[in-house]
C-alpha positions as CSV (number, residue, x, y, z in Angstrom):
1,M,-2.2,-4.8,-9.4
2,G,0.1,-2.0,-10.6
3,Q,2.5,-2.4,-7.8
4,T,2.5,-6.2,-7.9
5,A,3.2,-6.2,-11.6
6,A,5.9,-3.5,-11.3
7,L,7.8,-5.6,-8.7
8,Y,7.3,-8.7,-10.9
9,F,9.0,-7.0,-14.0
10,S,11.5,-5.5,-11.8
11,L,12.7,-8.5,-9.8
12,V,11.5,-11.7,-11.5
13,R,11.4,-10.9,-15.3
14,P,13.2,-7.6,-15.5
15,S,11.5,-5.5,-18.2
16,P,12.0,-1.8,-17.4
17,F,9.5,-0.3,-19.8
18,V,6.7,-2.7,-18.7
19,A,7.6,-2.3,-15.0
20,G,7.4,1.5,-15.5
21,A,4.1,1.2,-17.2
22,F,2.6,-0.7,-14.3
23,F,4.2,1.6,-11.8
24,A,2.4,4.6,-13.6
25,L,-0.8,2.5,-13.2
26,A,-0.2,2.3,-9.6
27,F,0.5,5.8,-8.8
28,G,-2.1,6.9,-11.2
29,N,-4.5,5.4,-8.8
30,R,-2.8,6.3,-5.6
31,T,-0.6,9.4,-6.0
32,E,1.4,8.6,-2.7
33,L,2.9,5.6,-4.3
34,L,5.3,8.1,-6.0
35,I,7.3,7.9,-2.9
36,T,8.3,4.3,-3.7
37,L,10.0,5.3,-7.0
38,P,13.5,5.2,-5.6
39,L,13.0,1.5,-4.4
40,Y,12.1,0.4,-7.9
41,L,15.1,2.1,-9.4
42,Y,17.0,0.4,-6.7
43,F,15.8,-2.9,-7.9
44,L,16.5,-2.2,-11.4
45,C,20.1,-1.0,-10.9
46,R,21.2,-4.5,-9.4
47,Q,23.9,-6.1,-11.3
48,P,23.4,-9.6,-13.1
49,N,24.9,-11.2,-10.1
50,G,22.4,-9.8,-7.7
51,T,24.6,-7.1,-6.2
52,T,23.8,-3.4,-6.4
53,V,25.6,-0.4,-7.6
54,N,27.5,0.9,-4.6
55,W,28.5,4.5,-3.9
56,K,32.0,4.0,-4.8
57,N,31.1,3.4,-8.5
58,F,27.7,5.1,-8.4
59,K,28.6,7.5,-11.3
60,R,29.8,4.8,-13.5
61,G,26.9,2.5,-12.5
62,F,24.4,5.3,-13.1
63,R,25.7,6.1,-16.5
64,E,25.6,2.4,-17.5
65,N,22.0,2.0,-16.3
66,M,20.7,5.2,-17.8
67,P,19.1,3.6,-20.9
68,M,17.2,1.1,-18.5
69,L,16.2,3.8,-16.2
70,A,15.0,6.0,-19.1
71,R,12.7,3.0,-20.3
72,F,11.3,2.6,-16.8
73,L,10.6,6.3,-16.4
74,S,9.3,7.1,-19.7
75,V,5.6,6.3,-19.0
76,P,5.5,7.5,-15.4
77,I,7.0,10.9,-16.5
78,I,4.4,11.3,-19.3
79,L,1.6,10.5,-16.9
80,A,3.0,12.9,-14.3
81,L,3.3,15.7,-16.8
82,L,-0.3,15.1,-18.1
83,T,-1.7,15.1,-14.6
84,A,0.1,18.2,-13.6
85,A,-1.2,19.8,-16.9
86,Y,-4.8,18.7,-15.9
87,N,-4.5,19.9,-12.4
88,F,-3.2,23.3,-13.4
89,A,-5.9,23.8,-16.0
90,R,-8.7,22.8,-13.6
91,F,-7.5,23.8,-10.3
92,H,-4.8,26.4,-11.0
93,S,-2.2,24.2,-9.1
94,I,-0.3,21.2,-10.2
95,F,-0.5,19.9,-6.7
96,D,-4.3,20.2,-6.4
97,F,-6.0,16.8,-7.2
98,G,-9.4,18.2,-6.6
99,Y,-10.3,16.0,-3.5
100,I,-10.8,18.9,-1.2
101,H,-13.2,20.6,-3.8
102,I,-15.8,17.8,-3.3
103,P,-19.0,19.3,-1.8
104,E,-18.9,19.5,2.1
105,V,-15.5,17.7,2.4
106,R,-13.8,20.9,3.5
107,D,-16.3,21.3,6.3
108,E,-15.9,17.8,7.7
109,P,-14.2,18.1,11.2
110,W,-11.4,15.5,10.5
111,Y,-10.0,17.9,7.6
112,E,-9.8,21.0,9.8
113,H,-6.0,20.7,9.7
114,G,-6.0,19.9,5.9
115,L,-6.2,16.9,3.8
116,F,-2.9,15.5,5.2
117,S,-1.8,16.4,8.7
118,I,0.2,14.9,11.5
119,D,-2.8,15.6,13.8
120,A,-4.5,12.7,12.1
121,I,-1.8,10.1,12.9
122,P,-3.3,8.9,16.3
123,W,-6.7,8.2,14.8
124,N,-5.2,6.4,11.9
125,M,-2.8,4.6,13.9
126,Y,-5.4,3.3,16.4
127,T,-7.8,2.2,13.5
128,M,-5.0,0.4,11.6
129,L,-3.4,-1.4,14.5
130,F,-5.6,-1.5,17.6
131,Q,-9.3,-1.1,17.0
132,G,-11.3,-4.1,17.7
133,F,-14.6,-5.7,16.8
134,D,-18.0,-4.7,18.3
135,S,-19.5,-7.4,20.5
136,I,-23.1,-8.8,20.1
137,S,-25.2,-11.2,22.1
138,Y,-25.9,-13.7,19.4
139,F,-23.9,-15.7,16.9
140,P,-21.2,-15.0,15.7
141,Y,-20.9,-12.7,18.8
142,I,-18.5,-10.4,17.2
143,Q,-19.4,-7.7,14.5
144,P,-17.2,-5.6,12.4
145,N,-17.3,-1.9,12.8
146,G,-18.1,0.1,9.7
147,F,-15.3,2.5,10.4
148,G,-12.6,-0.1,10.4
149,C,-10.6,-2.4,12.7
150,S,-7.0,-3.7,13.1
151,I,-5.5,-5.3,10.1
152,F,-4.0,-7.9,12.3
153,L,-7.5,-8.8,13.8
154,A,-8.9,-8.9,10.4
155,S,-6.2,-10.9,9.0
156,P,-4.1,-12.8,11.7
157,F,-2.1,-14.3,8.7
158,L,-0.2,-10.9,8.6
159,C,1.5,-11.7,11.9
160,L,3.7,-13.9,9.7
161,L,5.3,-10.5,8.4
162,F,7.5,-10.4,11.6
163,R,9.3,-13.6,10.8
164,Q,13.1,-13.3,10.2
165,G,14.8,-13.6,6.9
166,G,13.9,-12.6,3.3
167,R,16.1,-11.3,0.6
168,Y,14.1,-8.1,0.2
169,K,13.2,-7.6,3.8
170,V,14.9,-4.2,4.3
171,V,13.6,-2.7,1.1
172,A,10.0,-4.0,1.8
173,W,9.9,-2.7,5.3
174,V,11.1,0.7,4.2
175,A,8.3,0.8,1.6
176,I,5.7,-0.2,4.2
177,A,7.0,2.4,6.7
178,L,6.9,5.3,4.2
179,L,3.5,4.5,2.8
180,T,2.1,3.9,6.2
181,L,3.3,7.2,7.4
182,V,1.6,9.0,4.4
183,L,-1.5,7.1,5.0
184,W,-1.7,7.9,8.7
185,C,-1.4,11.6,7.8
186,H,-4.7,11.5,5.8
187,G,-7.4,13.3,7.7
188,N,-10.0,10.5,7.7
189,P,-9.2,6.8,8.0
190,G,-12.2,6.1,5.9
191,S,-15.7,4.8,6.6
192,W,-17.7,1.7,5.6
193,Q,-14.8,-0.5,5.4
194,F,-13.7,-3.8,6.9
195,S,-10.3,-3.4,8.6
196,Y,-8.2,-0.5,7.1
197,R,-8.8,0.0,3.5
198,Y,-5.8,2.3,2.9
199,A,-3.5,-0.3,3.8
200,M,-4.4,-2.1,0.6
201,V,-1.5,-0.3,-1.1
202,L,0.8,-2.2,1.4
203,L,-0.1,-5.7,0.2
204,P,2.3,-6.2,-2.7
205,W,5.2,-5.2,-0.3
206,M,3.7,-7.4,2.4
207,F,3.5,-10.3,-0.1
208,L,7.1,-9.8,-1.1
209,L,8.0,-10.1,2.6
210,L,5.8,-13.3,3.2
211,T,7.2,-15.0,0.2
212,G,10.8,-14.5,1.2
213,N,10.8,-14.9,5.0
214,G,9.2,-18.3,5.4
215,P,10.1,-21.9,4.9
216,A,10.1,-23.5,1.5
217,K,7.0,-25.5,2.3
218,I,3.8,-24.4,3.7
219,T,3.5,-25.2,7.5
220,V,0.6,-26.1,9.7
221,S,0.7,-22.8,11.5
222,E,0.6,-20.9,8.1
223,T,-2.4,-22.9,7.0
224,F,-4.2,-22.3,10.3
225,L,-3.6,-18.6,10.3
226,F,-4.7,-18.4,6.6
227,A,-8.0,-20.4,7.3
228,V,-8.7,-18.1,10.3
229,S,-8.1,-15.0,8.2
230,V,-10.5,-16.2,5.4
231,A,-13.1,-17.2,7.9
232,I,-13.1,-13.8,9.6
233,N,-13.3,-12.0,6.2
234,A,-16.2,-14.4,5.2
235,M,-18.1,-13.7,8.3
236,A,-17.6,-9.9,7.9
237,M,-18.8,-10.1,4.3
238,W,-21.8,-12.2,5.2
239,Q,-22.9,-9.8,7.9
240,F,-22.5,-6.8,5.6
241,L,-24.2,-8.2,2.5
242,W,-26.7,-10.7,3.5
243,T,-28.0,-9.5,7.1
244,D,-29.2,-6.3,8.5
245,Q,-26.7,-6.4,11.4
246,I,-24.5,-3.6,9.9
247,Q,-26.4,-0.5,8.8
248,P,-25.1,2.8,7.3
């Protein structure tokens, strides 16, 4: 919600302070979202005609936009300083968020290289992109794995991301790529999830792509992919909540 609202108040109804407040809400929940800060500043620095400040007149454009950027950054900076003070007071480091201090987390095998490590990339990549469903001998014949599956199997609608076009296509893909790289470095892809739960932070940028790269009217193929995605998710929720097919 924080990212979606920050994008809305940056692109649709520009309001730097409100956009900054929602951005603070977003990275207050998921710290890695801080790496998308330059993208929001890029959106806000656009000129009224839709162009952006180029490098040739960067200094002049930056000075002209300073009041706006200050409004956007005010709440995020306050939250960042308070968070740093809290981390230092409790864990003696502004970069220690306490996750590794949870009992037994440090002893889990997937954190042997640390909370974030490039060694975790293959496992996370496989889980997010390629892992399939389990097979069973009775209806509905497929069963979600409690440790995740491909986001494209869980929601075929996401295949529409790869259509051409879209005003914000480049920026959205940059955001998706940066966030995905950070997510893949996390030691554990997560358990007791349907699909890849860390990819939730990608949804606002995916939505920005989907709304910009398709036709003006909803097509039959879009409707079909959306219906199939809803059906797959409904099946998974039914199996998890109302049957004993998936056990912890």
